[in-house]
Backbone bond lengths (Angstrom), bond angles and torsions (degrees), N, CA, C in turn:
res aa  C-N    CA-C-N  psi(-1)  N-CA   C-N-CA  omega(-1)  CA-C   N-CA-C  phi
1 M - - - 1.459 - - 1.540 106.46 -
2 D 1.297 116.27 131.09 1.432 118.76 176.18 1.495 112.91 -88.61
3 R 1.319 117.31 167.69 1.469 119.50 -174.10 1.510 114.90 -69.05
4 G 1.328 116.31 -18.09 1.454 119.38 -178.23 1.506 113.21 -75.57
5 Y 1.348 119.14 -3.58 1.449 122.12 -174.15 1.550 109.36 -133.22
6 P 1.314 117.58 59.04 1.456 117.81 -175.13 1.538 112.22 -77.23
7 S 1.292 120.67 -24.79 1.483 119.54 -176.45 1.488 107.76 -98.01
8 H 1.335 115.89 81.13 1.434 123.57 -173.31 1.501 109.41 -83.87
9 G 1.333 120.29 -35.17 1.472 122.92 177.60 1.529 113.82 79.45
10 V 1.337 117.92 10.16 1.460 122.22 179.35 1.526 107.67 -89.93
11 Q 1.338 115.74 124.93 1.485 121.31 -177.50 1.534 113.37 -101.35
12 A 1.364 116.23 -22.65 1.462 120.26 -170.60 1.522 112.39 -81.50
13 M 1.296 120.99 -16.74 1.449 121.83 -177.51 1.551 110.71 -138.56
14 A 1.313 114.31 161.16 1.485 119.53 179.13 1.520 107.54 -89.19
15 V 1.359 114.08 138.04 1.472 120.08 178.38 1.509 105.56 -119.21
16 Y 1.346 113.93 124.80 1.455 119.06 -179.14 1.512 109.49 -108.89
17 I 1.365 115.08 135.84 1.436 120.57 -176.55 1.551 105.78 -115.81
18 A 1.315 116.58 139.36 1.467 119.70 -177.66 1.549 108.89 -59.85
19 G 1.290 116.00 133.25 1.449 122.62 176.33 1.534 112.86 97.54
20 Q 1.326 118.61 -5.61 1.426 121.37 176.43 1.542 111.07 -76.21
21 K 1.323 115.75 148.86 1.478 118.67 -175.77 1.516 112.00 -111.78
22 H 1.278 118.88 -29.06 1.426 123.60 -178.06 1.545 113.95 -75.84
23 G 1.307 119.70 121.98 1.435 122.37 176.29 1.495 115.32 84.33
24 M 1.318 118.37 11.16 1.429 122.15 -178.32 1.522 110.47 -96.23
25 I 1.368 115.48 128.82 1.385 120.98 174.36 1.511 108.83 -102.96
26 P 1.312 120.59 160.22 1.486 121.52 -175.82 1.495 113.15 -54.53
27 A 1.303 120.38 -37.93 1.496 121.52 -179.20 1.519 110.76 -65.59
28 L 1.332 117.65 -40.66 1.508 120.58 179.06 1.550 109.37 -66.78
29 R 1.333 114.60 -41.67 1.490 118.32 -178.40 1.529 109.23 -62.55
30 R 1.354 116.73 -40.34 1.478 119.43 179.90 1.538 110.97 -67.07
31 D 1.364 115.42 -39.57 1.481 117.27 177.87 1.506 112.13 -66.37
32 L 1.323 120.31 -36.70 1.459 121.23 175.53 1.489 111.24 -63.02
33 R 1.302 116.40 -42.77 1.472 119.03 -179.86 1.507 110.94 -63.48
34 R 1.330 117.55 -38.58 1.437 120.51 177.64 1.517 113.24 -64.15
35 R 1.358 114.27 -40.94 1.491 117.80 177.79 1.517 109.95 -64.27
36 N 1.302 118.47 -41.02 1.463 121.03 177.88 1.538 113.01 -62.05
37 A 1.335 115.12 -28.21 1.468 119.69 179.99 1.526 111.51 -76.47
38 I 1.322 118.61 -31.90 1.487 120.09 -176.73 1.482 113.96 -100.13
39 E 1.345 118.03 -8.48 1.477 121.27 -175.94 1.573 110.14 -61.06
40 P 1.335 121.06 -46.47 1.484 119.17 177.46 1.507 113.81 -58.37
41 A 1.337 118.12 -36.10 1.434 118.81 -179.37 1.540 110.47 -67.42
42 I 1.331 117.41 -40.55 1.458 120.42 177.48 1.525 110.93 -61.47
43 G 1.332 116.21 -43.45 1.461 120.61 179.08 1.492 112.65 -59.87
44 H 1.355 115.80 -44.53 1.462 119.67 179.80 1.549 111.99 -66.50
45 M 1.323 116.40 -38.26 1.476 117.15 179.62 1.548 108.06 -65.48
46 K 1.330 117.58 -37.97 1.460 117.49 -177.71 1.479 111.22 -68.17
47 T 1.323 120.74 -40.51 1.475 122.47 179.37 1.503 111.98 -70.18
48 D 1.329 116.05 -46.33 1.474 120.56 -177.76 1.537 113.05 -67.51
49 G 1.299 115.54 -33.26 1.474 120.03 179.97 1.466 113.98 -94.97
50 R 1.364 117.69 11.00 1.473 124.61 177.45 1.519 111.37 55.30
51 L 1.307 117.24 43.85 1.427 122.59 179.95 1.516 111.88 -100.77
52 S 1.287 115.97 33.53 1.493 119.39 179.27 1.517 110.68 -73.32
53 R 1.297 115.51 -177.37 1.459 120.79 -179.18 1.492 111.41 -63.54
54 C 1.355 114.56 138.68 1.456 122.46 -176.90 1.551 107.18 -75.36
55 A 1.320 117.57 127.79 1.451 120.10 177.75 1.506 111.96 -87.78
56 L 1.308 118.26 -10.74 1.445 120.69 178.21 1.538 110.79 -86.74
57 K 1.324 118.69 138.85 1.440 123.24 -168.40 1.530 111.82 -90.08
58 G 1.323 116.30 142.69 1.445 122.08 169.35 1.511 114.37 83.91
59 T 1.357 114.75 -172.75 1.466 121.54 -177.85 1.535 109.12 -68.87
60 L 1.297 117.03 -40.30 1.486 119.66 178.53 1.521 110.48 -61.37
61 G 1.329 115.16 -41.01 1.479 118.60 177.52 1.515 113.82 -62.78
62 D 1.307 117.24 -38.62 1.456 122.57 176.55 1.578 109.79 -62.38
63 A 1.370 115.18 -43.16 1.469 118.20 178.35 1.481 112.17 -64.95
64 L 1.341 116.91 -41.06 1.441 120.63 -179.49 1.551 111.18 -65.84
65 Q 1.327 116.36 -39.77 1.412 122.14 178.77 1.557 109.92 -59.62
66 A 1.321 117.19 -42.06 1.445 121.21 -178.97 1.544 111.14 -65.34
67 V 1.360 116.94 -37.22 1.437 123.25 178.06 1.525 111.53 -69.26
68 L 1.319 115.51 -42.82 1.495 120.97 -178.17 1.501 109.89 -69.00
């Protein structure tokens, strides 16, 4: 969850935001740091490989996007 969406309204599970101090154990802190390290690489791969959101609607649109 990124910091721009703190009011998620989900009650059934715990949501951890990078930089939070309450309720963080060392393993979770390490995992969040790892995610922050690879997030830019994922973003660049998506933009360079044209893997952005599909503008075509439905299952047929998803199939056409894969072909295009």
